[in-house]
N, C-alpha and C positions, 0 to 999 in steps of 0.2 A: 072805789071805782073802779071803774072798767078800763082798760085800756082801747077795746074798740069806740070810746069817743075819744080818741086821740088819733090824730093823724101825723104823717111823714110828709114834709114837704123841703123843695128848696131853697134855702133861704133868700130872703129876698135883702134890698139895703135897708129896710123899712124894721127889718129883724134884729139888725146888731146890736140896738140897746138892750133887746132883752138876752141875747145871746152871752153880751158882758156881763149882762146881769146872774146870768150862772155863773159864770166863772168866779164873782165875787161871794156868791153861794156858796162856795164850793174850799169849805175847810183846809182841805188837804192840797189845792194849787194852790200856793205862795206866788209862785212865779205869774200864773195865768190871770190872780187877781191882785197885780197893783196898782197901786192908788190909781185913779181914773180921771181924766183932766177932761173940764167941761170946753165944750164943741156944740158948733150948730146942732150935731147929731147926738146930743145928749152928754153922759157921765162917759165919755172913750176914751183909752187912753191912745198914745199916739201911735201911729202908724196902721190904727186896728182899721180905720176908713180904708186906707189903700189897700192894705193887705185884703179885705173882702173884696173891693176891687179885683183884685189883680187872682185872689182864687175867683170868683165870680168869672172871670173872662177865659180860664182856664177847662178843656173840657176834661182833662185828666182829674180835676181837683175841684170836688165841690162840698158846702157846707151844707148840710141839710139840720130842719128844725122837727122837733115836737111838739107839735098845737093843739091845745085842748082848750075850747071854749072860748078859742079866738085867743088866746094867749098863751107864747112861747114858753114849756116846760121842760124842754130838755132839745140837746143840738150834738152833734157830732162831724165829725170831717170825714170825708173819704176821698182818697188820693189813689190814683191807677199811677204806677210806675213798671216801665219795661225793664225786663233786666237779660242782660247777657248770658245766665248762667239758667239751667234747665230748658235749653233751647231756646231763649229769648221769651221766657216767661212772661205773663202780665202778674203783678202781684198788688192786690186791695188792700191799702193800709188805713186804718182808722184809728185818728186823732181826737182829742180836743170832748172826748165824749162826756158828757153831762147831764145829768138830772134835776131840776130843782129838789132840796131837799123834803119841801110839803109833798110831792109826787113820787119818790122814792117805794118802791116795793108795790108801786101798782101797774105793772108790766108794760111802763113808760117805755124801758132800759131797752127789755126784750123786744120789743116793737121796733126799738130803732137799729138795734143788732139785726134782725131778722131782714128789713128792709136792706142794710147794708151786704148782706150775707147773698141778696135775691139780685143785686144791682152787681156785686163781684162775677155770680154764675152768669147772668144774662151780658155780660161784661168778657165773658172769656179767660176770665182769672186762674190761675192754677190755687191761689191760696188766699184769704185773706189774713190779715196778719193787724197785732197790736201791741203796744206794751201798756201798762199800769203800774201805777204806782207801788214799791214794796208796803207800805202802810193801808193800801186798799183789798185789805182779806176778804171783807165781805165780796169788794166787785170780782177779784179772783174768782170766788164760789159760784158768780153768776156766769163769768165766760165759761166757767171749765162745767158748768150746766147744758148751757149752750154748744159745746162740743170743743172748744179752744183749748189746746194744753201746750202749757206751761214747756215747751220743747226745745230753748233757747236764753239765752242769759243778756237781758238789754242792758246797755252803758250809755251815759251821758256824759256830753262831757261841754261844758258850760262856757262860752267862749265872751258874754256880758254881761 
C-alpha cells in the first residue's frame, strides 16, 4: 500500500470514534485504551468528547487524522507551546501518535510526522519534540530516521 493514497487532515468530531479505536488497537497504550463507555458518540470514554471539543477550539492545539479510503488509519495531536526560554520561542509538541496495526510500515507514520514538521516550520517553531514509550524500540528507530534525536530523558508522574 502506498502512502500517497492517504491524506492528513484536521480531525472532525465524527472522527472521534475512529481515533479512540486506534488507541484500543495499540497494545502499548494501556492508559490510552482504558475501557470505553457507550454514549451517543459510540464507544468513547468519559471526557473524550469534551476533551476533543476543548482541543478543537484551541488555535494552538489540534488533532489530526490520516485517512485512507474514507477510514481513519492514524492520528496525532500537535500542540504549540510558547516558552520564556530561548528568547520566548515556540515549541511544537507531538502527542498521541497512533497508526492502526494493519497500516504500520506503509508510510502512514512518516506522512503524519512530515505533516507535523511542515506545520511546525510554518508556525515558526524553534523545534518539534515528542516522547515515546521506552518499550517502543521500533518507533524510536522510526523517529530517528526522521531526524529526531534522544537528547533528553522524559519523565512522567501520573496523578490518578
